[in-house]
TIGUZA-414670 format. One record per atom (N, C-alpha, C, CB): x, y, z; residue in three letters. Coordinates in pm, whole numbers, padded with zeros to 5 digits, always signed. Glycine has a CB too. Layout:
residues N
XYZALA;...
END
This chain:
residues 114
-02627+05544-04117UNK;-02523+05532-04252UNK;-02606+05573-04326UNK;-02456+05392-04307UNK;-02416+05593-04412UNK;-02459+05715-04541UNK;-02559+05627-04661UNK;-02278+05786-04642UNK;-02593+05692-04718UNK;-02649+05700-04827UNK;-02579+05736-04979UNK;-02734+05779-04792UNK;-02573+05632-05000UNK;-02479+05686-05099UNK;-02527+05751-05232UNK;-02393+05581-05134UNK;-02685+05681-05247UNK;-02773+05727-05346UNK;-02796+05836-05316UNK;-02882+05666-05369UNK;-02824+05888-05235UNK;-02866+05995-05218UNK;-02794+06121-05249UNK;-02898+05988-05116UNK;-02655+06087-05144UNK;-02549+06161-05195UNK;-02451+06216-05325UNK;-02502+06123-05144UNK;-02513+06082-05489UNK;-02505+06081-05587UNK;-02619+06171-05641UNK;-02491+05964-05618UNK;-02739+06159-05618UNK;-02834+06213-05637UNK;-02805+06398-05625UNK;-02928+06140-05542UNK;-02764+06422-05464UNK;-02719+06590-05454UNK;-02611+06590-05525UNK;-02683+06660-05303UNK;-02530+06589-05620UNK;-02430+06605-05643UNK;-02463+06582-05788UNK;-02339+06538-05568UNK;-02569+06536-05846UNK;-02554+06585-06031UNK;-02607+06651-06107UNK;-02566+06514-06117UNK;-02636+06764-06071UNK;-02658+06934-06057UNK;-02515+06956-06128UNK;-02675+07017-05868UNK;-02470+06949-05991UNK;-02297+07035-05979UNK;-02231+06932-06087UNK;-02187+07025-05776UNK;-02257+06809-06086UNK;-02124+06741-06143UNK;-02163+06761-06326UNK;-02106+06536-06077UNK;-02304+06752-06376UNK;-02369+06758-06501UNK;-02272+06945-06553UNK;-02593+06750-06472UNK;-02350+07017-06451UNK;-02299+07193-06490UNK;-02107+07171-06490UNK;-02367+07349-06308UNK;-02050+07103-06443UNK;-01881+07118-06409UNK;-01852+07052-06568UNK;-01799+07000-06236UNK;-01868+06917-06568UNK;-01845+06841-06731UNK;-01887+06910-06820UNK;-01913+06709-06766UNK;-01970+06964-06842UNK;-02074+07030-06970UNK;-01992+07160-06961UNK;-02277+07053-06938UNK;-01890+07219-06892UNK;-01887+07377-06900UNK;-01718+07256-06996UNK;-01883+07538-06695UNK;-01638+07195-06864UNK;-01547+07160-06927UNK;-01537+07105-07101UNK;-01516+07080-06842UNK;-01629+07069-07142UNK;-01648+06952-07211UNK;-01663+07096-07366UNK;-01814+06818-07140UNK;-01749+07169-07348UNK;-01698+07313-07404UNK;-01558+07339-07408UNK;-01751+07426-07323UNK;-01435+07370-07368UNK;-01376+07444-07366UNK;-01228+07415-07329UNK;-01438+07511-07311UNK;-01220+07264-07433UNK;-01124+07156-07412UNK;-00971+07179-07445UNK;-01171+07045-07491UNK;-00883+07177-07392UNK;-00737+07209-07414UNK;-00649+07076-07395UNK;-00688+07327-07307UNK;-00560+07121-07550UNK;-00438+06971-07576UNK;-00378+06961-07433UNK;-00275+07001-07715UNK;-00302+06875-07454UNK;-00184+06830-07372UNK;-00111+06888-07409UNK;-00139+06714-07364UNK;-00028+06944-07221UNK;+00029+07086-07206UNK;+00026+07237-07266UNK;+00126+07065-07219UNK;-00116+07263-07257UNK;-00153+07343-07320UNK;-00363+07379-07253UNK;-00104+07277-07482UNK;-00295+07326-07108UNK;-00428+07317-07031UNK;-00436+07488-06986UNK;-00419+07190-06879UNK;-00422+07529-07003UNK;-00398+07680-06973UNK;-00557+07692-06819UNK;-00430+07810-07180UNK;-00544+07742-06929UNK;-00741+07786-06925UNK;-00768+07579-06728UNK;-00894+07697-07274UNK;-00796+07504-06826UNK;-00861+07445-06748UNK;-00801+07403-06644UNK;-00913+07368-06797UNK;-00675+07423-06662UNK;-00613+07430-06478UNK;-00698+07562-06389UNK;-00396+07485-06472UNK;-00688+07706-06469UNK;-00696+07806-06409UNK;-00850+07774-06348UNK;-00665+07931-06500UNK;-00916+07687-06423UNK;-01104+07682-06440UNK;-01079+07574-06290UNK;-01208+07576-06649UNK;-01002+07474-06290UNK;-01027+07362-06177UNK;-00993+07424-06020UNK;-00916+07220-06211UNK;-00861+07504-06050UNK;-00856+07522-05889UNK;-00901+07676-05891UNK;-00683+07492-05807UNK;-01009+07712-05902UNK;-01104+07846-05915UNK;-01202+07736-05839UNK;-01158+07933-06101UNK;-01204+07616-05904UNK;-01410+07527-05859UNK;-01279+07488-05679UNK;-01514+07247-06045UNK;-01134+07464-05692UNK;-01079+07396-05584UNK;-01058+07454-05466UNK;-00976+07351-05613UNK;-01032+07604-05516UNK;-01104+07717-05477UNK;-01191+07723-05324UNK;-01198+07732-05593UNK;-01326+07689-05345UNK;-01428+07696-05303UNK;-01489+07613-05181UNK;-01478+07689-05396UNK;-01407+07479-05205UNK;-01378+07394-05113UNK;-01257+07413-04981UNK;-01352+07293-05196UNK;-01345+07318-04905UNK;-01190+07343-04780UNK;-01067+07183-04835UNK;-01275+07305-04517UNK;-00974+07246-04934UNK;-00861+07143-04932UNK;-00745+07259-04926UNK;-00854+07024-05079UNK;-00646+07221-04959UNK;-00490+07281-05000UNK;-00453+07245-05089UNK;-00381+07263-04930UNK;-00406+07338-05161UNK;-00378+07355-05295UNK;-00266+07341-05389UNK;-00403+07444-05308UNK;-00172+07259-05455UNK;-00128+07288-05487UNK;-00046+07223-05633UNK;-00111+07318-05395UNK;-00044+07399-05686UNK;+00019+07356-05819UNK;+00104+07485-05884UNK;-00109+07304-05929UNK;+00187+07413-05953UNK;+00173+07319-06055UNK;+00249+07231-06024UNK;+00193+07356-06178UNK;+00213+07137-06006UNK;+00292+07042-06013UNK;+00357+07046-06140UNK;+00231+06931-05986UNK;+00462+06988-06187UNK;+00456+07043-06355UNK;+00405+07031-06433UNK;+00516+07033-06425UNK;+00375+07116-06549UNK;+00339+07202-06629UNK;+00231+07231-06542UNK;+00321+07167-06769UNK;+00111+07137-06577UNK;-00056+07181-06569UNK;-00092+07095-06411UNK;-00175+07100-06742UNK;-00072+07081-06311UNK;-00117+06961-06261UNK;-00115+07004-06110UNK;-00025+06830-06305UNK;-00254+06948-06069UNK;-00334+06983-05928UNK;-00308+06927-05885UNK;-00448+06992-05892UNK;-00221+06938-05657UNK;-00236+06842-05615UNK;-00379+06931-05508UNK;-00085+06764-05561UNK;-00423+06840-05496UNK;-00586+06952-05370UNK;-00529+06803-05295UNK;-00867+06983-05444UNK;-00604+06816-05113UNK;-00598+06744-05027UNK;-00734+06780-04928UNK;-00462+06755-04978UNK;-00788+06696-04872UNK;-00872+06717-04844UNK;-00882+06604-04677UNK;-00952+06709-04976UNK;-00876+06715-04569UNK;-00808+06666-04424UNK;-00931+06628-04382UNK;-00723+06780-04315UNK;-00935+06463-04318UNK;-01031+06397-04208UNK;-01023+06520-04087UNK;-00964+06219-04144UNK;-01127+06502-04045UNK;-01155+06455-03897UNK;-01115+06345-03770UNK;-01254+06432-03911UNK;-01067+06265-03887UNK;-01034+06156-03754UNK;-00897+06075-03825UNK;-01197+06017-03713UNK;-00902+05969-03777UNK;-00729+05879-03769UNK;-00803+05803-03908UNK;-00668+05732-03572UNK;-00714+05748-03988UNK;-00780+05672-04006UNK;-00716+05662-04208UNK;-00940+05719-03939UNK;-00776+05542-04294UNK;-00691+05522-04419UNK;-00705+05657-04496UNK;-00742+05389-04513UNK;-00565+05673-04581UNK;-00567+05740-04684UNK;-00599+05720-04827UNK;-00482+05771-04677UNK;-00663+05801-04929UNK;-00674+05790-05052UNK;-00613+05861-05088UNK;-00767+05792-05101UNK;-00621+05809-05267UNK;-00564+05877-05338UNK;-00676+05906-05500UNK;-00419+05800-05344UNK;-00675+06007-05529UNK;-00805+05968-05655UNK;-00730+06058-05738UNK;-01004+06015-05630UNK;-00787+06079-05873UNK;-00693+06200-06000UNK;-00749+06134-06154UNK;-00452+06180-05992UNK;-00765+06250-06200UNK;-00763+06198-06311UNK;-00678+06305-06420UNK;-00910+06163-06343UNK;-00698+06262-06552UNK;-00622+06308-06654UNK;-00727+06418-06667UNK;-00585+06207-06782UNK;-00723+06587-06758UNK;-00777+06672-06801UNK;-00759+06742-06968UNK;-00751+06739-06703UNK;-00678+06637-07007UNK;-00595+06670-07131UNK;-00794+06648-07189UNK;-00414+06531-07197UNK;-00781+06717-07346UNK;-00852+06679-07478UNK;-00768+06642-07574UNK;-00931+06782-07535UNK;-00849+06600-07683UNK;-00776+06520-07826UNK;-00743+06608-07922UNK;-00869+06414-07909UNK;-00717+06629-08001UNK;-00687+06680-08137UNK;-00801+06617-08259UNK;-00522+06631-08172UNK;-00897+06619-08249UNK;-01067+06581-08266UNK;-01160+06618-08303UNK;-01124+06567-08198UNK;-01236+06737-08410UNK;-01305+06786-08456UNK;-01463+06745-08413UNK;-01260+06776-08567UNK;-01500+06812-08268UNK;-01640+06783-08219UNK;-01755+06746-08359UNK;-01691+06934-08125UNK;-01813+06633-08408UNK;-01923+06691-08496UNK;-02054+06676-08397UNK;-01939+06602-08653UNK;-02103+06656-08269UNK;-02251+06617-08214UNK;-02322+06717-08200UNK;-02262+06550-08088UNK;-02378+06722-08175UNK;-02514+06889-08237UNK;-02536+06905-08020UNK;-02797+06794-08397UNK;-02433+06892-07994UNK;-02523+06954-07829UNK;-02462+07122-07799UNK;-02457+06824-07642UNK;-02534+07118-07708UNK;-02559+07271-07660UNK;-02406+07327-07582UNK;-02709+07272-07529UNK;-02301+07183-07527UNK;-02209+07222-07481UNK;-02105+07141-07554UNK;-02219+07221-07349UNK;-02132+07185-07706UNK;-02013+07111-07807UNK;-01927+07206-07773UNK;-02033+07093-07986UNK;-01802+07146-07796UNK;-01668+07207-07759UNK;-01632+07301-07945UNK;-01525+07038-07698UNK;-01620+07489-07830UNK;-01599+07591-07865UNK;-01495+07574-07895UNK;-01622+07676-07805UNK;-01392+07495-07918UNK;-01274+07551-07956UNK;-01275+07424-08110UNK;-01129+07545-07808UNK;-01212+07410-08221UNK;-01237+07416-08371UNK;-01081+07276-08334UNK;-01214+07626-08492UNK;-01112+07178-08379UNK;-01011+07079-08371UNK;-00985+07016-08259UNK;-00906+07121-08404UNK;-01078+07043-08145UNK;-01019+07010-08030UNK;-01173+06965-07919UNK;-00910+07156-07979UNK;-01128+06805-07892UNK;-01231+06824-07800UNK;-01234+06694-07701UNK;-01369+06847-07880UNK;-01323+06715-07595UNK;-01301+06596-07516UNK;-01344+06437-07545UNK;-01358+06630-07404UNK;-01314+06342-07603UNK;-01334+06246-07642UNK;-01363+06085-07629UNK;-01287+06270-07673UNK;-01315+06106-07462UNK;-01201+06005-07398UNK;-01306+06053-07228UNK;-00962+06073-07424UNK;-01350+06110-07230UNK;-01390+06095-07060UNK;-01281+06194-06937UNK;-01362+05897-07017UNK;-01260+06279-07036UNK;-01151+06298-06920UNK;-01224+06418-06875UNK;-00973+06323-06963UNK;-01349+06492-06918UNK;-01405+06592-06878UNK;-01498+06524-06741UNK;-01484+06663-07006UNK;-01603+06421-06801UNK;-01564+06351-06660UNK;-01542+06310-06526UNK;-01533+06345-06654UNK;-01448+06260-06627UNK;-01334+06205-06459UNK;-01342+06348-06358UNK;-01093+06171-06509UNK;-01332+06440-06422UNK;-01215+06587-06375UNK;-01405+06629-06248UNK;-01141+06786-06608UNK;-01521+06621-06347UNK;-01609+06736-06230UNK;-01668+06610-06161UNK;-01759+06873-06305UNK;-01684+06454-06200UNK;-01667+06337-06082UNK;-01574+06430-05964UNK;-01563+06168-06151UNK;-01437+06416-05957UNK;-01337+06429-05879UNK;-01394+06605-05873UNK;-01170+06372-05945UNK;-01459+06649-05907UNK;-01441+06814-05776UNK;-01563+06804-05731UNK;-01416+07011-05842UNK;-01680+06751-05749UNK;-01766+06680-05698UNK;-01763+06595-05547UNK;-01777+06608-05795UNK;-01690+06461-05628UNK;-01650+06363-05465UNK;-01712+06402-05337UNK;-01484+06374-05416UNK;
END
């Protein structure tokens, strides 16, 4: 049986690294040029088919299993908000007046490591 807790622990450092990078470089909706490229670069290191752009900056990654079974879809937003970050953390937003304040950086990092 698959040990989901161990699997999550194995991905923890990579997820944190991705989330902190995305948090440092937020981009507003319809302006996610660098974020798009970063995500595509991360996906290109995995065994998946990448389709982009979908809309303006959307990305579709298809992972094919080895057997028959159900299909699932997972999605995440990766736009940020026009908010000045006041947090004093090493991964603070480097883009003035823009930050990930509602978790999209975390959602995207999680999907990149699922």
